[in-house]
Backbone as XML, in Angstrom:
<?xml version="1.0"?>
<chain id="A" units="angstrom">
  <residue number="1" name="MET">
    <atom name="N" x="8.927" y="0.563" z="-38.496"/>
    <atom name="CA" x="9.661" y="1.160" z="-37.395"/>
    <atom name="C" x="8.688" y="1.953" z="-36.532"/>
  </residue>
  <residue number="2" name="THR">
    <atom name="N" x="8.846" y="1.852" z="-35.226"/>
    <atom name="CA" x="7.993" y="2.628" z="-34.338"/>
    <atom name="C" x="8.507" y="4.049" z="-34.252"/>
  </residue>
  <residue number="3" name="SER">
    <atom name="N" x="7.586" y="4.984" z="-34.119"/>
    <atom name="CA" x="8.021" y="6.380" z="-34.031"/>
    <atom name="C" x="8.325" y="6.735" z="-32.584"/>
  </residue>
  <residue number="4" name="SER">
    <atom name="N" x="9.268" y="7.587" z="-32.425"/>
    <atom name="CA" x="9.689" y="8.044" z="-31.108"/>
    <atom name="C" x="10.111" y="9.493" z="-31.234"/>
  </residue>
  <residue number="5" name="LYS">
    <atom name="N" x="10.046" y="10.227" z="-30.128"/>
    <atom name="CA" x="10.469" y="11.623" z="-30.175"/>
    <atom name="C" x="11.956" y="11.740" z="-30.450"/>
  </residue>
  <residue number="6" name="SER">
    <atom name="N" x="12.741" y="10.729" z="-30.068"/>
    <atom name="CA" x="14.189" y="10.825" z="-30.247"/>
    <atom name="C" x="14.659" y="10.331" z="-31.606"/>
  </residue>
  <residue number="7" name="VAL">
    <atom name="N" x="13.812" y="9.571" z="-32.307"/>
    <atom name="CA" x="14.212" y="9.037" z="-33.608"/>
    <atom name="C" x="13.253" y="9.558" z="-34.668"/>
  </residue>
  <residue number="8" name="VAL">
    <atom name="N" x="13.808" y="10.153" z="-35.696"/>
    <atom name="CA" x="13.010" y="10.629" z="-36.818"/>
    <atom name="C" x="12.586" y="9.410" z="-37.631"/>
  </residue>
  <residue number="9" name="LEU">
    <atom name="N" x="11.507" y="9.520" z="-38.382"/>
    <atom name="CA" x="10.958" y="8.369" z="-39.096"/>
    <atom name="C" x="11.946" y="7.666" z="-40.019"/>
  </residue>
  <residue number="10" name="ASP">
    <atom name="N" x="12.928" y="8.367" z="-40.546"/>
    <atom name="CA" x="13.876" y="7.710" z="-41.448"/>
    <atom name="C" x="14.973" y="6.955" z="-40.692"/>
  </residue>
  <residue number="11" name="GLY">
    <atom name="N" x="14.881" y="6.913" z="-39.365"/>
    <atom name="CA" x="15.842" y="6.155" z="-38.570"/>
    <atom name="C" x="16.992" y="6.973" z="-38.027"/>
  </residue>
  <residue number="12" name="THR">
    <atom name="N" x="17.077" y="8.237" z="-38.412"/>
    <atom name="CA" x="18.135" y="9.087" z="-37.870"/>
    <atom name="C" x="17.676" y="9.670" z="-36.540"/>
  </residue>
  <residue number="13" name="PHE">
    <atom name="N" x="18.620" y="10.139" z="-35.777"/>
    <atom name="CA" x="18.277" y="10.719" z="-34.485"/>
    <atom name="C" x="17.893" y="12.184" z="-34.633"/>
  </residue>
  <residue number="14" name="SER">
    <atom name="N" x="17.070" y="12.643" z="-33.706"/>
    <atom name="CA" x="16.644" y="14.043" z="-33.716"/>
    <atom name="C" x="17.841" y="14.949" z="-33.422"/>
  </residue>
  <residue number="15" name="PRO">
    <atom name="N" x="17.724" y="16.218" z="-33.777"/>
    <atom name="CA" x="18.815" y="17.156" z="-33.487"/>
    <atom name="C" x="19.160" y="17.216" z="-31.996"/>
  </residue>
  <residue number="16" name="ARG">
    <atom name="N" x="18.170" y="17.107" z="-31.139"/>
    <atom name="CA" x="18.416" y="17.147" z="-29.684"/>
    <atom name="C" x="19.273" y="15.962" z="-29.244"/>
  </residue>
  <residue number="17" name="VAL">
    <atom name="N" x="18.952" y="14.779" z="-29.732"/>
    <atom name="CA" x="19.738" y="13.592" z="-29.389"/>
    <atom name="C" x="21.157" y="13.736" z="-29.923"/>
  </residue>
  <residue number="18" name="MET">
    <atom name="N" x="21.294" y="14.239" z="-31.126"/>
    <atom name="CA" x="22.629" y="14.423" z="-31.698"/>
    <atom name="C" x="23.434" y="15.438" z="-30.882"/>
  </residue>
  <residue number="19" name="GLU">
    <atom name="N" x="22.769" y="16.486" z="-30.421"/>
    <atom name="CA" x="23.440" y="17.487" z="-29.586"/>
    <atom name="C" x="23.931" y="16.853" z="-28.281"/>
  </residue>
  <residue number="20" name="LEU">
    <atom name="N" x="23.085" y="16.051" z="-27.655"/>
    <atom name="CA" x="23.469" y="15.398" z="-26.401"/>
    <atom name="C" x="24.578" y="14.374" z="-26.613"/>
  </residue>
  <residue number="21" name="ARG">
    <atom name="N" x="24.534" y="13.656" z="-27.712"/>
    <atom name="CA" x="25.601" y="12.693" z="-28.020"/>
    <atom name="C" x="26.949" y="13.403" z="-28.137"/>
  </residue>
  <residue number="22" name="LYS">
    <atom name="N" x="26.932" y="14.574" z="-28.724"/>
    <atom name="CA" x="28.163" y="15.354" z="-28.865"/>
    <atom name="C" x="28.647" y="15.847" z="-27.497"/>
  </residue>
  <residue number="23" name="LYS">
    <atom name="N" x="27.712" y="16.304" z="-26.670"/>
    <atom name="CA" x="28.068" y="16.853" z="-25.364"/>
    <atom name="C" x="28.676" y="15.812" z="-24.430"/>
  </residue>
  <residue number="24" name="ILE">
    <atom name="N" x="28.237" y="14.567" z="-24.519"/>
    <atom name="CA" x="28.757" y="13.571" z="-23.579"/>
    <atom name="C" x="30.223" y="13.255" z="-23.825"/>
  </residue>
  <residue number="25" name="HIS">
    <atom name="N" x="30.755" y="13.708" z="-24.930"/>
    <atom name="CA" x="32.183" y="13.521" z="-25.211"/>
    <atom name="C" x="33.002" y="14.757" z="-24.836"/>
  </residue>
  <residue number="26" name="ASP">
    <atom name="N" x="32.338" y="15.763" z="-24.292"/>
    <atom name="CA" x="32.996" y="17.009" z="-23.890"/>
    <atom name="C" x="33.265" y="16.948" z="-22.384"/>
  </residue>
  <residue number="27" name="ALA">
    <atom name="N" x="34.537" y="16.846" z="-22.008"/>
    <atom name="CA" x="34.915" y="16.699" z="-20.596"/>
    <atom name="C" x="34.427" y="17.875" z="-19.753"/>
  </residue>
  <residue number="28" name="ASP">
    <atom name="N" x="34.494" y="19.084" z="-20.285"/>
    <atom name="CA" x="34.027" y="20.254" z="-19.532"/>
    <atom name="C" x="32.526" y="20.174" z="-19.269"/>
  </residue>
  <residue number="29" name="TYR">
    <atom name="N" x="31.775" y="19.730" z="-20.257"/>
    <atom name="CA" x="30.326" y="19.585" z="-20.091"/>
    <atom name="C" x="30.018" y="18.545" z="-19.014"/>
  </residue>
  <residue number="30" name="ILE">
    <atom name="N" x="30.702" y="17.415" z="-19.066"/>
    <atom name="CA" x="30.483" y="16.355" z="-18.076"/>
    <atom name="C" x="30.866" y="16.846" z="-16.684"/>
  </residue>
  <residue number="31" name="ASP">
    <atom name="N" x="32.003" y="17.529" z="-16.560"/>
    <atom name="CA" x="32.416" y="18.072" z="-15.262"/>
    <atom name="C" x="31.357" y="19.018" z="-14.705"/>
  </residue>
  <residue number="32" name="TYR">
    <atom name="N" x="30.847" y="19.902" z="-15.553"/>
    <atom name="CA" x="29.822" y="20.842" z="-15.115"/>
    <atom name="C" x="28.547" y="20.102" z="-14.705"/>
  </residue>
  <residue number="33" name="ALA">
    <atom name="N" x="28.151" y="19.124" z="-15.501"/>
    <atom name="CA" x="26.930" y="18.375" z="-15.204"/>
    <atom name="C" x="27.046" y="17.644" z="-13.871"/>
  </residue>
  <residue number="34" name="VAL">
    <atom name="N" x="28.180" y="17.009" z="-13.627"/>
    <atom name="CA" x="28.386" y="16.295" z="-12.359"/>
    <atom name="C" x="28.386" y="17.287" z="-11.197"/>
  </residue>
  <residue number="35" name="GLN">
    <atom name="N" x="29.048" y="18.422" z="-11.380"/>
    <atom name="CA" x="29.076" y="19.461" z="-10.342"/>
    <atom name="C" x="27.665" y="19.941" z="-10.025"/>
  </residue>
  <residue number="36" name="ARG">
    <atom name="N" x="26.881" y="20.168" z="-11.057"/>
    <atom name="CA" x="25.505" y="20.657" z="-10.866"/>
    <atom name="C" x="24.645" y="19.616" z="-10.155"/>
  </residue>
  <residue number="37" name="ILE">
    <atom name="N" x="24.777" y="18.369" z="-10.535"/>
    <atom name="CA" x="24.030" y="17.297" z="-9.868"/>
    <atom name="C" x="24.415" y="17.236" z="-8.397"/>
  </residue>
  <residue number="38" name="ALA">
    <atom name="N" x="25.710" y="17.334" z="-8.100"/>
    <atom name="CA" x="26.180" y="17.305" z="-6.711"/>
    <atom name="C" x="25.605" y="18.475" z="-5.913"/>
  </residue>
  <residue number="39" name="GLN">
    <atom name="N" x="25.552" y="19.654" z="-6.516"/>
    <atom name="CA" x="24.997" y="20.821" z="-5.825"/>
    <atom name="C" x="23.522" y="20.628" z="-5.510"/>
  </residue>
  <residue number="40" name="VAL">
    <atom name="N" x="22.773" y="20.148" z="-6.483"/>
    <atom name="CA" x="21.334" y="19.950" z="-6.291"/>
    <atom name="C" x="21.083" y="18.901" z="-5.211"/>
  </residue>
  <residue number="41" name="LEU">
    <atom name="N" x="21.812" y="17.789" z="-5.274"/>
    <atom name="CA" x="21.635" y="16.740" z="-4.272"/>
    <atom name="C" x="22.050" y="17.214" z="-2.885"/>
  </residue>
  <residue number="42" name="SER">
    <atom name="N" x="23.144" y="17.936" z="-2.794"/>
    <atom name="CA" x="23.601" y="18.457" z="-1.498"/>
    <atom name="C" x="22.564" y="19.395" z="-0.897"/>
  </residue>
  <residue number="43" name="ARG">
    <atom name="N" x="22.031" y="20.285" z="-1.717"/>
    <atom name="CA" x="21.007" y="21.216" z="-1.240"/>
    <atom name="C" x="19.780" y="20.457" z="-0.739"/>
  </residue>
  <residue number="44" name="LYS">
    <atom name="N" x="19.375" y="19.437" z="-1.464"/>
    <atom name="CA" x="18.209" y="18.643" z="-1.071"/>
    <atom name="C" x="18.464" y="17.914" z="0.248"/>
  </residue>
  <residue number="45" name="ILE">
    <atom name="N" x="19.657" y="17.356" z="0.407"/>
    <atom name="CA" x="19.998" y="16.659" z="1.649"/>
    <atom name="C" x="19.953" y="17.630" z="2.830"/>
  </residue>
  <residue number="46" name="VAL">
    <atom name="N" x="20.513" y="18.817" z="2.660"/>
    <atom name="CA" x="20.511" y="19.814" z="3.731"/>
    <atom name="C" x="19.085" y="20.239" z="4.053"/>
  </residue>
  <residue number="47" name="GLU">
    <atom name="N" x="18.275" y="20.501" z="3.036"/>
    <atom name="CA" x="16.890" y="20.909" z="3.262"/>
    <atom name="C" x="16.117" y="19.823" z="3.993"/>
  </residue>
  <residue number="48" name="ASP">
    <atom name="N" x="16.278" y="18.572" z="3.574"/>
    <atom name="CA" x="15.578" y="17.468" z="4.228"/>
    <atom name="C" x="16.024" y="17.318" z="5.676"/>
  </residue>
  <residue number="49" name="SER">
    <atom name="N" x="17.322" y="17.467" z="5.928"/>
    <atom name="CA" x="17.844" y="17.366" z="7.295"/>
    <atom name="C" x="17.268" y="18.464" z="8.175"/>
  </residue>
  <residue number="50" name="GLU">
    <atom name="N" x="17.196" y="19.672" z="7.638"/>
    <atom name="CA" x="16.633" y="20.789" z="8.397"/>
    <atom name="C" x="15.159" y="20.552" z="8.701"/>
  </residue>
  <residue number="51" name="GLN">
    <atom name="N" x="14.416" y="20.020" z="7.742"/>
    <atom name="CA" x="13.000" y="19.741" z="7.958"/>
    <atom name="C" x="12.821" y="18.671" z="9.029"/>
  </residue>
  <residue number="52" name="GLN">
    <atom name="N" x="13.650" y="17.637" z="9.003"/>
    <atom name="CA" x="13.566" y="16.590" z="10.019"/>
    <atom name="C" x="13.885" y="17.149" z="11.398"/>
  </residue>
  <residue number="53" name="LEU">
    <atom name="N" x="14.883" y="18.003" z="11.497"/>
    <atom name="CA" x="15.252" y="18.618" z="12.762"/>
    <atom name="C" x="14.103" y="19.464" z="13.299"/>
  </residue>
  <residue number="54" name="MET">
    <atom name="N" x="13.477" y="20.230" z="12.433"/>
    <atom name="CA" x="12.349" y="21.067" z="12.853"/>
    <atom name="C" x="11.183" y="20.207" z="13.340"/>
  </residue>
  <residue number="55" name="ARG">
    <atom name="N" x="10.918" y="19.090" z="12.652"/>
    <atom name="CA" x="9.842" y="18.192" z="13.081"/>
    <atom name="C" x="10.137" y="17.602" z="14.453"/>
  </residue>
  <residue number="56" name="ARG">
    <atom name="N" x="11.382" y="17.186" z="14.658"/>
    <atom name="CA" x="11.759" y="16.606" z="15.954"/>
    <atom name="C" x="11.587" y="17.625" z="17.071"/>
  </residue>
  <residue number="57" name="ARG">
    <atom name="N" x="12.002" y="18.852" z="16.814"/>
    <atom name="CA" x="11.850" y="19.902" z="17.820"/>
    <atom name="C" x="10.379" y="20.154" z="18.118"/>
  </residue>
  <residue number="58" name="HIS">
    <atom name="N" x="9.564" y="20.155" z="17.076"/>
    <atom name="CA" x="8.133" y="20.395" z="17.244"/>
    <atom name="C" x="7.477" y="19.237" z="18.006"/>
  </residue>
  <residue number="59" name="GLU">
    <atom name="N" x="7.871" y="18.000" z="17.699"/>
    <atom name="CA" x="7.296" y="16.826" z="18.354"/>
    <atom name="C" x="7.706" y="16.728" z="19.819"/>
  </residue>
  <residue number="60" name="SER">
    <atom name="N" x="8.868" y="17.228" z="20.174"/>
    <atom name="CA" x="9.346" y="17.097" z="21.547"/>
    <atom name="C" x="8.733" y="18.133" z="22.485"/>
  </residue>
  <residue number="61" name="LYS">
    <atom name="N" x="8.007" y="19.096" z="21.954"/>
    <atom name="CA" x="7.381" y="20.128" z="22.809"/>
    <atom name="C" x="6.107" y="19.642" z="23.424"/>
  </residue>
</chain>
């Protein structure tokens, strides 16, 4: 068997993988994770839009 950080040598999963497997069945955890991803992506989109606007203003001068 090949060794991996997620699989212990005896074929069982690491405690971290087991923790994540448990969390994916928790609706509150999934809701929070999706909300957090949406916030991060929204912030990035706004920041990128602002940077593009600033570049356009600078280029038009």
